GUBA-234736 format. One record per residue (C-alpha): y, x, z. Coordinates in Angstrom, 3 decimals, padded with zeros to 6 digits. Layout:
! residues N
<c2 = Y | c1 = X | c3 = Z>
...
END
This chain:
! residues 188
<c2 = -015.201 | c1 = -012.383 | c3 = 005.462>
<c2 = -013.212 | c1 = -013.540 | c3 = 008.509>
<c2 = -010.449 | c1 = -011.036 | c3 = 007.680>
<c2 = -010.156 | c1 = -012.434 | c3 = 004.176>
<c2 = -009.913 | c1 = -015.997 | c3 = 005.496>
<c2 = -007.320 | c1 = -014.965 | c3 = 008.072>
<c2 = -005.141 | c1 = -013.208 | c3 = 005.457>
<c2 = -005.392 | c1 = -016.159 | c3 = 003.062>
<c2 = -004.453 | c1 = -018.511 | c3 = 005.904>
<c2 = -001.409 | c1 = -016.397 | c3 = 006.840>
<c2 = -000.120 | c1 = -016.735 | c3 = 003.295>
<c2 = 000.090 | c1 = -020.546 | c3 = 003.647>
<c2 = 003.255 | c1 = -019.716 | c3 = 005.602>
<c2 = 005.376 | c1 = -016.497 | c3 = 005.299>
<c2 = 003.608 | c1 = -013.713 | c3 = 007.155>
<c2 = 005.765 | c1 = -011.588 | c3 = 009.436>
<c2 = 005.195 | c1 = -008.503 | c3 = 007.265>
<c2 = 006.357 | c1 = -010.264 | c3 = 004.081>
<c2 = 010.095 | c1 = -009.557 | c3 = 004.334>
<c2 = 010.800 | c1 = -010.044 | c3 = 000.603>
<c2 = 012.676 | c1 = -006.728 | c3 = 000.675>
<c2 = 011.355 | c1 = -003.433 | c3 = -000.700>
<c2 = 011.684 | c1 = -000.671 | c3 = 001.890>
<c2 = 014.353 | c1 = 001.994 | c3 = 001.623>
<c2 = 011.636 | c1 = 004.662 | c3 = 001.369>
<c2 = 010.433 | c1 = 003.118 | c3 = -001.874>
<c2 = 014.002 | c1 = 002.663 | c3 = -003.233>
<c2 = 014.750 | c1 = 006.349 | c3 = -002.446>
<c2 = 011.577 | c1 = 007.329 | c3 = -004.333>
<c2 = 012.505 | c1 = 005.188 | c3 = -007.335>
<c2 = 015.999 | c1 = 006.745 | c3 = -007.418>
<c2 = 014.681 | c1 = 010.303 | c3 = -007.451>
<c2 = 011.664 | c1 = 009.926 | c3 = -009.785>
<c2 = 011.306 | c1 = 008.976 | c3 = -013.456>
<c2 = 009.341 | c1 = 005.726 | c3 = -014.053>
<c2 = 005.633 | c1 = 006.129 | c3 = -014.611>
<c2 = 002.471 | c1 = 004.338 | c3 = -013.682>
<c2 = 002.287 | c1 = 002.817 | c3 = -010.174>
<c2 = -000.447 | c1 = 001.182 | c3 = -008.084>
<c2 = 000.475 | c1 = -000.977 | c3 = -005.056>
<c2 = -002.525 | c1 = -001.355 | c3 = -002.715>
<c2 = -002.387 | c1 = -004.469 | c3 = -000.566>
<c2 = 000.610 | c1 = -005.691 | c3 = -002.679>
<c2 = 000.824 | c1 = -009.069 | c3 = -000.901>
<c2 = 003.300 | c1 = -011.362 | c3 = -002.641>
<c2 = 004.494 | c1 = -008.618 | c3 = -005.025>
<c2 = 007.896 | c1 = -007.709 | c3 = -003.678>
<c2 = 007.464 | c1 = -003.981 | c3 = -004.284>
<c2 = 005.534 | c1 = -004.530 | c3 = -007.498>
<c2 = 008.479 | c1 = -006.440 | c3 = -008.855>
<c2 = 010.997 | c1 = -003.804 | c3 = -007.610>
<c2 = 009.105 | c1 = -001.096 | c3 = -009.361>
<c2 = 008.745 | c1 = -003.063 | c3 = -012.619>
<c2 = 012.531 | c1 = -003.811 | c3 = -012.664>
<c2 = 013.043 | c1 = -000.014 | c3 = -012.482>
<c2 = 010.833 | c1 = 000.628 | c3 = -015.555>
<c2 = 007.481 | c1 = 001.364 | c3 = -013.884>
<c2 = 004.159 | c1 = 000.179 | c3 = -015.326>
<c2 = 002.783 | c1 = -001.460 | c3 = -012.182>
<c2 = -000.597 | c1 = -002.698 | c3 = -011.026>
<c2 = -000.773 | c1 = -004.615 | c3 = -007.724>
<c2 = -003.986 | c1 = -005.239 | c3 = -005.896>
<c2 = -004.665 | c1 = -007.586 | c3 = -002.946>
<c2 = -007.768 | c1 = -009.396 | c3 = -001.727>
<c2 = -005.827 | c1 = -012.521 | c3 = -000.749>
<c2 = -006.031 | c1 = -015.044 | c3 = -003.616>
<c2 = -003.005 | c1 = -016.901 | c3 = -002.212>
<c2 = -000.908 | c1 = -013.688 | c3 = -002.083>
<c2 = -001.753 | c1 = -012.871 | c3 = -005.683>
<c2 = -000.914 | c1 = -016.446 | c3 = -006.784>
<c2 = 002.484 | c1 = -016.115 | c3 = -005.086>
<c2 = 003.032 | c1 = -012.644 | c3 = -006.586>
<c2 = 002.252 | c1 = -013.918 | c3 = -010.110>
<c2 = 004.739 | c1 = -016.762 | c3 = -009.686>
<c2 = 007.456 | c1 = -014.348 | c3 = -008.351>
<c2 = 006.846 | c1 = -011.900 | c3 = -011.242>
<c2 = 007.224 | c1 = -014.741 | c3 = -013.804>
<c2 = 010.417 | c1 = -015.915 | c3 = -012.027>
<c2 = 011.770 | c1 = -012.344 | c3 = -012.163>
<c2 = 010.720 | c1 = -011.965 | c3 = -015.811>
<c2 = 008.733 | c1 = -008.793 | c3 = -015.278>
<c2 = 005.387 | c1 = -007.789 | c3 = -016.770>
<c2 = 002.991 | c1 = -006.572 | c3 = -014.063>
<c2 = -000.769 | c1 = -006.374 | c3 = -013.665>
<c2 = -001.747 | c1 = -008.305 | c3 = -010.503>
<c2 = -005.435 | c1 = -008.305 | c3 = -009.474>
<c2 = -007.368 | c1 = -009.969 | c3 = -006.710>
<c2 = -009.704 | c1 = -007.201 | c3 = -005.620>
<c2 = -011.020 | c1 = -005.368 | c3 = -002.590>
<c2 = -008.897 | c1 = -002.138 | c3 = -002.123>
<c2 = -011.932 | c1 = -000.469 | c3 = -000.589>
<c2 = -013.722 | c1 = -000.696 | c3 = -003.957>
<c2 = -011.104 | c1 = -000.781 | c3 = -006.729>
<c2 = -013.835 | c1 = -001.318 | c3 = -009.263>
<c2 = -011.501 | c1 = -002.396 | c3 = -012.086>
<c2 = -008.831 | c1 = 000.243 | c3 = -011.572>
<c2 = -008.972 | c1 = 003.146 | c3 = -014.006>
<c2 = -006.767 | c1 = 005.994 | c3 = -015.033>
<c2 = -004.343 | c1 = 008.021 | c3 = -013.004>
<c2 = -001.159 | c1 = 006.881 | c3 = -011.241>
<c2 = 002.103 | c1 = 008.744 | c3 = -010.700>
<c2 = 002.728 | c1 = 006.652 | c3 = -007.569>
<c2 = 000.340 | c1 = 004.937 | c3 = -005.233>
<c2 = 001.954 | c1 = 002.784 | c3 = -002.604>
<c2 = 000.242 | c1 = 001.603 | c3 = 000.580>
<c2 = 002.504 | c1 = -000.295 | c3 = 002.966>
<c2 = 000.257 | c1 = -001.391 | c3 = 005.827>
<c2 = -003.048 | c1 = -001.646 | c3 = 004.005>
<c2 = -004.827 | c1 = 001.495 | c3 = 005.282>
<c2 = -004.284 | c1 = 000.654 | c3 = 008.976>
<c2 = -005.777 | c1 = -002.798 | c3 = 008.486>
<c2 = -008.987 | c1 = -001.668 | c3 = 006.824>
<c2 = -012.311 | c1 = -001.518 | c3 = 008.690>
<c2 = -012.738 | c1 = 001.966 | c3 = 010.154>
<c2 = -015.884 | c1 = 002.694 | c3 = 008.199>
<c2 = -014.099 | c1 = 002.132 | c3 = 004.821>
<c2 = -011.049 | c1 = 004.316 | c3 = 005.440>
<c2 = -012.472 | c1 = 007.706 | c3 = 004.439>
<c2 = -013.811 | c1 = 006.412 | c3 = 001.095>
<c2 = -010.486 | c1 = 004.573 | c3 = 000.509>
<c2 = -008.572 | c1 = 007.850 | c3 = 000.843>
<c2 = -011.085 | c1 = 009.639 | c3 = -001.406>
<c2 = -010.577 | c1 = 006.871 | c3 = -004.065>
<c2 = -006.791 | c1 = 007.291 | c3 = -003.800>
<c2 = -007.274 | c1 = 011.029 | c3 = -004.371>
<c2 = -009.330 | c1 = 010.205 | c3 = -007.517>
<c2 = -006.657 | c1 = 007.778 | c3 = -008.853>
<c2 = -003.610 | c1 = 009.938 | c3 = -008.097>
<c2 = -002.257 | c1 = 011.950 | c3 = -010.992>
<c2 = -002.104 | c1 = 015.692 | c3 = -010.527>
<c2 = 001.625 | c1 = 015.491 | c3 = -009.891>
<c2 = 001.486 | c1 = 011.991 | c3 = -008.358>
<c2 = 002.684 | c1 = 010.818 | c3 = -004.956>
<c2 = 001.102 | c1 = 008.636 | c3 = -002.330>
<c2 = 003.701 | c1 = 006.741 | c3 = -000.201>
<c2 = 001.794 | c1 = 005.568 | c3 = 002.810>
<c2 = 003.234 | c1 = 003.412 | c3 = 005.606>
<c2 = 001.132 | c1 = 002.717 | c3 = 008.640>
<c2 = 001.359 | c1 = 002.003 | c3 = 012.278>
<c2 = -000.629 | c1 = 003.660 | c3 = 014.969>
<c2 = -003.186 | c1 = 002.087 | c3 = 017.242>
<c2 = -001.600 | c1 = 001.380 | c3 = 020.582>
<c2 = -004.864 | c1 = 001.569 | c3 = 022.543>
<c2 = -008.146 | c1 = 002.954 | c3 = 021.095>
<c2 = -010.202 | c1 = 000.173 | c3 = 022.632>
<c2 = -008.001 | c1 = -002.739 | c3 = 021.492>
<c2 = -009.133 | c1 = -004.511 | c3 = 018.310>
<c2 = -005.654 | c1 = -004.644 | c3 = 016.684>
<c2 = -004.960 | c1 = -002.711 | c3 = 013.462>
<c2 = -003.637 | c1 = 000.776 | c3 = 013.499>
<c2 = -004.447 | c1 = 004.332 | c3 = 012.643>
<c2 = -005.155 | c1 = 007.350 | c3 = 014.814>
<c2 = -003.886 | c1 = 010.931 | c3 = 014.621>
<c2 = -007.515 | c1 = 011.894 | c3 = 013.825>
<c2 = -007.319 | c1 = 009.761 | c3 = 010.709>
<c2 = -004.005 | c1 = 011.283 | c3 = 009.768>
<c2 = -005.645 | c1 = 014.724 | c3 = 010.047>
<c2 = -008.383 | c1 = 013.516 | c3 = 007.654>
<c2 = -005.822 | c1 = 012.223 | c3 = 005.186>
<c2 = -003.846 | c1 = 015.479 | c3 = 005.300>
<c2 = -007.049 | c1 = 017.470 | c3 = 004.672>
<c2 = -007.565 | c1 = 015.411 | c3 = 001.536>
<c2 = -003.946 | c1 = 015.110 | c3 = 000.363>
<c2 = -001.088 | c1 = 017.475 | c3 = 001.068>
<c2 = 001.563 | c1 = 016.205 | c3 = 003.471>
<c2 = 005.034 | c1 = 016.561 | c3 = 002.019>
<c2 = 006.992 | c1 = 014.498 | c3 = 004.573>
<c2 = 006.402 | c1 = 012.411 | c3 = 007.674>
<c2 = 009.031 | c1 = 010.038 | c3 = 009.065>
<c2 = 008.048 | c1 = 008.547 | c3 = 012.408>
<c2 = 009.604 | c1 = 005.202 | c3 = 013.502>
<c2 = 008.658 | c1 = 001.937 | c3 = 015.253>
<c2 = 007.402 | c1 = -001.275 | c3 = 013.696>
<c2 = 009.382 | c1 = -004.211 | c3 = 015.017>
<c2 = 010.159 | c1 = -002.182 | c3 = 018.154>
<c2 = 006.474 | c1 = -002.541 | c3 = 019.212>
<c2 = 004.141 | c1 = -000.261 | c3 = 017.254>
<c2 = 004.772 | c1 = 003.397 | c3 = 016.634>
<c2 = 004.687 | c1 = 003.791 | c3 = 012.886>
<c2 = 005.331 | c1 = 006.387 | c3 = 010.189>
<c2 = 005.981 | c1 = 006.836 | c3 = 006.473>
<c2 = 003.987 | c1 = 009.635 | c3 = 004.823>
<c2 = 004.686 | c1 = 011.255 | c3 = 001.476>
<c2 = 001.533 | c1 = 012.946 | c3 = 000.192>
<c2 = 000.581 | c1 = 014.820 | c3 = -002.978>
<c2 = -002.662 | c1 = 016.289 | c3 = -004.387>
<c2 = -003.480 | c1 = 019.807 | c3 = -003.310>
<c2 = -003.081 | c1 = 022.280 | c3 = -006.142>
END
């Protein structure tokens, strides 16, 4: 409950992670893949949802911040795109059905409570089309005992046991956190 309040509060201003620019990794994916059905988990104010829709994708965006979804709906209307934006808990995804050709997670996984992460990945596996792709961006925990968000290499091993790693691009988030982009597919 405190996390939800904190996230809603941050959207009263412009959060540091809300750059208003879709990342190059997503743009590269869009350029090299035919449009299909996409799901943006932790979509925030809808920047990537709108980018996908402008490129012909049928997009659903999910975030648990009411304020972020309100902003995303307004931005979608201003950009004249049809998207499905839902305020929902990404650890449950009760209203999400069907399969997706692309599932995008840019910083959602590493912010989830530790005990929900395995079931979250299993749900992604269920929602991903047989030939679908998960684009996952996360940053790594700097210190295991510190309460800040981040993922561990152990969690990455769990993810890659569930979904097949196609590519990993390591980098640094704002020159502070070690981070990486992962491209994952279903195991055949």
